[in-house]
Phi, psi and omega in degrees: 000137179277162177296154181302147181281146170243115181302141178300142177279165184303320181294323179292321178296317177298322179293323175302314181298315181297317180297315182295320177303311182293321180297318177298312183295318189270331188233317186286312181300314176302321179294321181288329175300317177293320183295315181302325184290350182261117180283064184276072183287148180297153185305329178299332183253355176216082182303336180262032184304323183295317180291322181289329174076011185283323175296317177300324182294312183291327175293317179295319179298317179296319179298318179298318179297314181297314181298325182292341179285341176052048176293128183304129177082355184295133171240129185231143180212136168265117185257132180230111172270145185306125176077007183238157179294149185285158178232139174260126182232128175231156184221121182236122185293159179293152171250353180274123177288137176274169176303130183100352173100345180279151179258150168087018182265000182271192179292160180259144171262124178255121179253133187235145171198182177215160185240354177279161189231159170285163179288180191297313191061172181242176179092012179294145175304147189305326183266010179237168176194159184297326184248019179241091184296141178214131175263130182205118175052044177079009179243140174252109182272148176136159185286127166099343182297318179275335185226076012212037188298333183291339194301311183295322181290319178292322181298312180295321180295321178299318179293316178300319182300317178295315183295322180293329179270000181069025179272117184298148180213163176280177173298140180233133174236150180238138177233106183243111184261179180221032177221016186297320182289354173255012180093013179053048181294337182269347188296319179303321180295320179291322177297323177298317181291321187270347187310314180297336183269345181287327181080202181270098185282120179257336180216130173254126175249108179255120186256034188240027186240200190235183182220143179287331173205184180254021188254356182198168174285135180241129176259125176283126184259342179200159177224141175280156171271184183203142165240125175233156180173180184248122175260123184233134177238122180243132179237337181224161176273345177201161180292150182227148177312126185293330177292330181278323190260328186294140186096339177248313179266125179293142179290131178296329179292319180296320179294317180297319178298321178296320178295320179294334176294340174289334188262323191224140169282109187292341180281327185244340184084003180286134175287131188279316181295124181294337181292346177269000179252164171213162177288136180275123180301143182301324180296325180287326175296317179297319178294323178298321178296318180295319179292321177299326178293333177279310189273334180051224185290350177296342175307319181248335182290340182289347181285147181280072186294144170278149181274144175273183182297333181271005179086353179275168181285156167304138184283133175287173178296332176203147173257005174279114186298328178294311179295324177298316178297318180290323179301320185270000182230329187235007178235143181287145179217150179249134172232140170263113188255356179192163181214150176222159182095000180250128172287159173299152185305321181291347181242015183273099178272186180276071183232131171280115189288146183286334182207162172226136177228133177242141169270120182257141174232108182252112178273135187245146174300156186304331186264010179259126181293124185293318182294314179297321179296324178298317179292321178295320180294319178299315180295320181298318185278329186269339185285145173048061185296130177302139177060017182058029177293160175276111184242128176226141170236118181252103180291149175282155178116177178266156177306133181085353180217049178279141180074169179229132180274140179287193188208139175237122188297145174291165178301140181289131171292146181306321182296322182287319177301317179293317182296320179296316179294317179299315182293319180294316178297319184292319186266332185241343184074026181208157181288162177294145175252153181240128185210137170279155179239145181276348180279185187230131171234095187305330182303324189296317178292327177295315181289325178299323178286322183279332182228071187296340181269354184285146170275154186236122172249097180253119185209181180174182186255005185277079179266192183307136176071357183294333166059049175303140180079343184253193178284155174061031177301138178219160173250125180278102189296317178301323179291319179301320179296312182292323179297320180299315179293323179295318178297318177301317182295321179292318178301319180296336182272354182302131180286000000 
């Protein structure tokens, strides 16, 4: 049992904020400027990642930065399993004395982030680019700083802030991976290796999530799972003159469209197989209502809508903020994120194309098993192929670990609920907000299974307009500073 907690005093909280502000300006932002400039794409988008060495570079750069901070007692290791992306692991002993005078006998805080990035995408503002960092009006533009390069730097800074103020804290370990944007296929192997070294994890701090606004601390309450993969329809061995073949040879695009009709109602976007849905817990519906009362129409207005002919915005699926929040967090949705088999418009002649391939991204509700859904989706799309076309669906992931399962947070312990509210009021002047996220962090379902008694603090800097994975991605620096201090305050409150 640990010694009784002493809540930080107002002066100590102010000092935490000051320290984090200075650390971001003097050390974190310069490190992130260098990080953004490295196109360290996740293995799904750079199959030759090992030869290119860019993932190794950003992991090595982060390790060098952490070691240079000389945190007392810190042990750091870059772990590399054969054929897998590297992981950065650090271990910092407790400073809080336990009952009897010994330090470090309480639960461990596990801090998580990742250093791999999404690909470039198009549509960047003319003066911006994915690998060209730019500071402007308190925003750091460029790929990966917010998702999720800042995490390791913020985690170490939060620990340093506590130690500099003499605020006791538990043991802290860090797990920073480099394959999250590919679905974390290597993470289970690393968790197996590291499990004996993690200890008794009492709190997981995941810094890879989002925020409903930049005005308060936001706790992520759920994450969707995901199945992604390539659906390909082949009808010919080579392209043929469209005037000669059309009407006789079925279009591969039409067949693919027909297959998607098995999965999705194209008029409403609703996923048709009931096995891809789950019942939404009443508590999450209630939280969605509370969050909708805070965000109101910003739930949908924050999107970069294209204008219609009448000058009005493209209509969202719903303008009801409660339904909008539930649609993006607790209901399955299909997105087509890429295509192959199409020539560029400037090179599109009168040819009936031999095949069409779509990259599918199917987001799943938190309680739907990702691996099982992947197998169901493959059977649905490949069975009874129209026109006897050659149809294949190749899910992403490793054998036995296809798809990613979502996550629903455990009930908040009273101490954590109080600590979150205290930290949000102290750093932002507003109460903590609760929000589900539509994205996927595979680690969370893995940790929930491995550490069922642990509390989960899932948060991040991906607020409105930050546009992770898309063009003009940015990190909101004032929010990052306050979030770092808030996380430090919560760590200090761990029992």
